[in-house]
C-alpha positions in Angstrom: 17.3 86.4 -79.6 17.0 83.8 -76.7 19.9 85.5 -74.9 18.4 88.9 -75.2 15.1 87.4 -73.8 16.9 85.8 -71.0 18.7 89.2 -70.1 15.5 91.1 -70.1 13.8 88.5 -68.0 16.6 88.8 -65.5 16.4 92.6 -65.4 12.6 92.5 -65.1 12.7 89.9 -62.3 15.3 92.1 -60.4 13.0 95.3 -60.6 10.0 93.2 -59.4 11.8 91.4 -56.7 10.8 92.9 -53.3 9.1 95.8 -55.2 5.4 97.0 -54.9 2.9 97.8 -57.4 -0.2 100.1 -56.4 -2.7 102.6 -57.4 -2.7 106.1 -56.6 -5.0 109.2 -56.9 -5.9 112.5 -55.2 -6.8 116.1 -55.5 -4.8 118.7 -57.5 -4.7 122.3 -56.8 -3.4 123.7 -60.1 -2.3 127.3 -61.2 0.0 129.0 -63.7 3.4 130.4 -63.1 2.3 134.0 -63.2 -0.8 135.0 -61.1 -2.1 138.3 -62.6 -5.8 137.7 -63.1 -5.4 133.9 -62.5 -6.4 131.8 -59.7 -6.1 128.1 -58.6 -8.1 125.3 -60.1 -9.4 122.2 -58.1 -8.9 119.1 -60.3 -7.7 115.4 -59.8 -5.0 112.9 -60.7 -5.2 109.0 -60.8 -3.0 106.2 -62.0 -0.5 103.5 -61.2 2.8 103.5 -59.3 5.8 101.4 -58.5 7.8 101.4 -55.3 11.3 99.9 -55.0 13.8 100.1 -52.1 17.4 100.9 -53.2 20.6 101.4 -51.2 20.2 102.4 -47.5 17.1 104.4 -47.0 16.7 105.4 -50.5 13.3 104.4 -52.4 12.2 105.0 -55.9 8.7 105.6 -56.6 7.8 106.3 -60.2 4.2 106.8 -61.2 2.1 106.9 -64.4 -0.9 109.1 -63.9 -3.6 111.0 -65.8 -3.3 114.4 -64.1 -5.5 117.5 -64.8 -3.7 120.8 -64.4 -4.5 124.3 -65.5 -5.8 127.5 -63.8 -8.8 129.9 -63.4 -8.5 132.9 -65.6 -10.5 136.2 -64.7 -10.8 138.4 -67.9 -10.1 142.2 -67.6 -13.6 143.9 -68.4 -13.3 147.5 -69.2 -16.0 149.9 -69.1 -18.5 149.4 -71.9 -17.4 145.9 -72.6 -20.0 143.4 -73.8 -17.9 140.4 -72.7 -20.5 138.0 -71.0 -17.9 135.8 -69.5 -17.1 136.0 -65.7 -14.2 133.6 -65.7 -12.5 130.9 -67.7 -11.6 127.4 -66.2 -8.7 125.9 -68.2 -8.3 122.2 -67.7 -5.1 120.6 -69.1 -5.2 116.7 -69.0 -1.7 115.3 -69.0 -0.4 111.7 -69.1 2.5 112.1 -66.7 5.3 110.0 -65.8 6.9 111.1 -62.5 10.2 109.5 -61.2 10.8 110.7 -57.6 13.5 109.3 -55.3 12.6 109.4 -51.5 14.8 109.2 -48.5 13.3 108.7 -45.1 13.2 106.9 -41.8 11.0 104.5 -39.9 8.4 106.2 -37.4 7.7 103.5 -35.1 6.7 100.0 -36.3 4.0 101.0 -38.8 5.2 104.2 -40.5 7.7 105.0 -43.0 8.4 108.7 -43.5 9.5 109.9 -47.2 10.9 113.1 -48.5 12.4 113.6 -51.7 12.3 114.9 -55.4 12.7 113.7 -58.9 11.9 114.6 -62.5 8.6 114.4 -64.4 7.6 114.5 -68.0 4.0 114.8 -69.2 2.2 114.7 -72.6 -1.0 116.9 -73.1 -3.9 114.6 -74.1 -6.5 117.2 -74.0 -6.9 120.9 -73.3 -10.5 122.3 -72.7 -12.0 125.4 -71.2 -15.2 126.2 -69.5 -16.5 129.7 -70.0 -18.6 130.7 -66.9 -21.0 133.5 -67.7 -22.6 136.2 -65.5 -26.1 134.8 -66.2 -25.1 131.4 -64.8 -24.7 129.6 -68.2 -21.6 128.1 -69.4 -20.0 126.8 -72.6 -17.2 124.4 -73.2 -14.6 124.7 -75.9 -11.3 123.0 -76.9 -7.8 124.5 -77.1 -5.6 123.5 -80.0 -2.6 121.3 -79.2 0.5 121.7 -81.3 3.7 123.4 -82.4 4.8 126.9 -82.1 2.4 129.6 -83.2 0.1 126.9 -84.7 -1.9 126.2 -81.6 -2.7 127.3 -78.0 -0.6 124.7 -75.9 2.5 122.8 -76.6 2.0 119.1 -76.1 5.1 118.5 -73.9 5.6 119.6 -70.3 8.5 118.8 -67.9 9.9 119.8 -64.6 10.6 118.6 -61.0 8.4 116.9 -58.4 8.9 117.4 -54.8 7.1 115.3 -52.2 6.9 114.2 -48.6 4.5 111.9 -46.7 4.1 108.6 -45.1 3.6 104.9 -45.9 1.5 103.1 -43.2 1.5 99.3 -42.6 3.4 98.8 -45.9 0.0 99.1 -47.8 -1.3 102.8 -47.5 0.4 105.8 -48.6 -0.3 109.6 -48.2 2.0 112.2 -49.9 1.9 115.8 -50.4 3.4 116.6 -53.9 4.3 119.7 -55.8 5.1 119.7 -59.5 7.2 122.6 -60.7 6.9 122.9 -64.3 10.1 124.2 -66.1 8.9 124.0 -69.6 7.0 126.9 -71.5 3.6 125.3 -72.5 2.3 128.4 -74.2 2.5 127.7 -77.9 2.3 131.4 -78.9 5.6 133.3 -79.2 3.8 136.5 -78.9 2.6 135.9 -75.3 4.4 135.5 -72.0 5.9 132.1 -71.0 3.5 130.0 -69.2 4.5 127.1 -66.8 2.3 125.0 -64.8 2.6 124.7 -61.0 0.4 122.0 -59.1 0.0 120.9 -55.5 -1.4 117.4 -55.1 -2.7 115.5 -51.9 -2.3 111.9 -52.9 -3.4 108.5 -51.4 -1.9 105.2 -52.7 -2.7 101.6 -52.0 0.0 99.0 -52.5 -1.0 95.6 -53.7 1.4 93.6 -51.7 3.9 94.0 -48.8 7.4 94.6 -50.2 10.6 96.5 -49.6 9.2 100.0 -49.8 12.3 101.2 -47.9 11.3 100.1 -44.3 14.1 98.1 -42.6 14.2 95.4 -39.9 14.9 96.3 -36.4 17.0 93.2 -36.3 16.9 92.7 -32.4 13.2 92.1 -31.8 12.3 88.5 -31.3 10.7 86.9 -34.3 11.5 89.9 -36.4 11.5 89.0 -40.2 12.8 92.4 -41.4 9.4 93.9 -42.1 9.6 96.4 -45.0 7.2 99.1 -46.0 6.3 99.8 -48.3 -6.0 137.4 -75.1 -8.0 135.4 -77.7 -11.5 134.4 -78.1 -10.9 131.5 -75.7 -10.0 134.0 -73.0 -6.4 133.7 -73.0 -4.3 131.4 -70.8 
């Protein structure tokens, strides 16, 4: 037991050495994989991240966030319909673990440019719908989360994250991200497959200066190797 604890301590020390922890958050522009009668939804994400320089110019930056995805659904209203709803705002709140790898280069002394991709997995914590009516009123209801044909949405989502951006002064980061959902989150086998698509504009703050992928110029005097861091709920 003592040997195992010692090994785990060495591993954790290796991961934390020259690494950076931080907070991240931003704006999501969320939608579904099919666009018929559906529009983008403006939401948010927030959470924690970890940044670790690997070999060469490669950086690993996983993050654990609460990210709200979904879409705006516009119902078909045939002549004579008594449907009072103008649109439905579907908000899907995920606890998401993203694990992108970034390659990049230094831009001057203060900026590090990132570009890369990696997988993500997400667990649906809550799914709610706001029904907007023509008379200006609204009603909020909850979707069911569960298995096939016994709910509205499946609890698991997975896909790829693509990103690019900058880290400035080893402390501040700005990234444009795109989550490409590859998993059908629609629990009903009688409806089309539904996959989430989300753009994000994220800002990050790193608690300490660390590796972050920035390399020393090596030739400057005094250089110390600075590093950067169709149902009653209005369908889906």
